[in-house]
C-alpha positions in Angstrom: 24.0 28.7 34.9 25.2 29.2 31.6 28.0 26.7 32.5 25.4 24.1 32.9 23.4 24.8 29.7 26.5 24.9 28.0 27.6 21.4 29.5 24.3 20.0 28.6 24.6 21.3 25.1 28.0 19.6 24.8 27.0 16.0 26.1 24.0 15.9 23.9 26.1 16.7 20.8 28.3 14.0 21.9 25.9 11.6 22.4 24.1 12.0 18.9 27.5 11.7 17.5 28.4 8.5 19.3 24.5 7.3 18.3 25.3 8.2 14.9 28.7 6.4 14.6 27.5 3.4 16.3 24.5 2.7 13.7 27.1 3.6 10.6 28.2 0.3 8.8 32.1 0.1 8.9 32.1 -2.8 6.5 32.2 -1.4 2.7 29.9 -4.2 1.7 27.2 -3.0 3.3 27.1 -0.1 1.0 26.3 -2.3 -2.4 22.9 -4.0 -3.0 22.8 -7.4 -4.4 20.2 -9.4 -6.0 19.4 -11.2 -3.5 17.8 -8.7 -1.2 14.8 -8.8 0.8 13.8 -6.0 -1.6 14.2 -8.0 -5.0 11.0 -9.8 -5.5 11.1 -12.7 -7.3 9.6 -14.2 -10.5 6.8 -16.1 -9.6 5.3 -18.2 -12.4 1.7 -18.9 -12.3 -0.1 -21.6 -14.4 -3.3 -20.8 -16.2 -5.8 -21.2 -19.2 -6.7 -18.5 -21.8 -10.4 -17.9 -21.9 -10.5 -14.8 -24.0 -7.7 -12.5 -25.9 -8.4 -9.2 -27.1 -5.0 -8.2 -28.8 -6.8 -4.8 -29.9 -7.2 -3.7 -26.3 -4.1 -5.4 -24.6 -6.0 -7.9 -22.5 -6.4 -11.5 -21.9 -8.8 -13.2 -19.7 -7.0 -16.0 -17.9 -8.4 -18.9 -15.5 -5.5 -19.3 -13.0 -3.7 -20.7 -10.2 -2.8 -18.9 -7.1 -0.8 -15.9 -7.8 2.2 -15.9 -5.1 3.5 -12.2 -5.4 0.3 -11.1 -5.2 -1.2 -13.2 -2.6 -4.1 -13.8 -5.0 -6.0 -17.0 -4.9 -7.1 -18.9 -7.9 -9.6 -17.4 -10.2 -10.7 -16.3 -13.6 -9.9 -12.6 -14.7 -9.1 -9.9 -17.2 -5.2 -8.7 -17.0 -3.7 -6.0 -19.0 -0.5 -6.8 -21.2 2.5 -5.0 -20.7 2.8 -5.4 -24.3 0.1 -6.5 -26.8 2.6 -8.3 -29.0 3.0 -10.5 -26.0 -0.7 -11.9 -26.6 -0.1 -12.9 -30.6 -0.5 -16.8 -31.2 -2.7 -17.1 -27.7 -6.2 -18.8 -28.1 -9.0 -19.5 -25.9 -8.2 -22.9 -24.5 -4.4 -22.4 -24.5 -2.5 -23.9 -21.6 -0.1 -21.2 -20.4 2.3 -19.9 -17.5 2.6 -16.2 -16.9 4.2 -13.6 -14.6 1.7 -11.0 -13.4 2.2 -7.9 -11.2 0.8 -4.5 -11.0 1.9 -1.6 -13.6 0.4 1.7 -13.0 -2.1 0.1 -10.8 -3.8 -2.5 -12.9 -3.1 -6.3 -12.7 -0.8 -6.9 -15.6 0.6 -10.1 -17.6 4.7 -8.8 -17.7 5.2 -12.2 -19.5 3.3 -15.1 -20.8 4.2 -18.3 -22.7 2.3 -21.4 -23.6 2.7 -24.5 -21.2 4.3 -27.4 -22.3 
């Protein structure tokens, strides 16, 4: 009976080792991340229009089109700026393009520039 338990335990160990080896990549390139991996978000520029700028609060109100990377339809809303200096020189009515994302749980303008 002890022999059967020992044999079963050995077979389980061998099977586990073989399974682990089968899923271990043998190509060393698999150990390196690339900038084109699916986990890397792409920069999604969005067109918009400035409705209000509050540099002191670090906020800007934008009427914008669809924001692809946030899966958000077009609307008018307030965004925080990662740096209030991003908002200097912007005024109501300016056409802009910007990149938005989530920072500390808040919708945030990561970069913004006047549209040509």
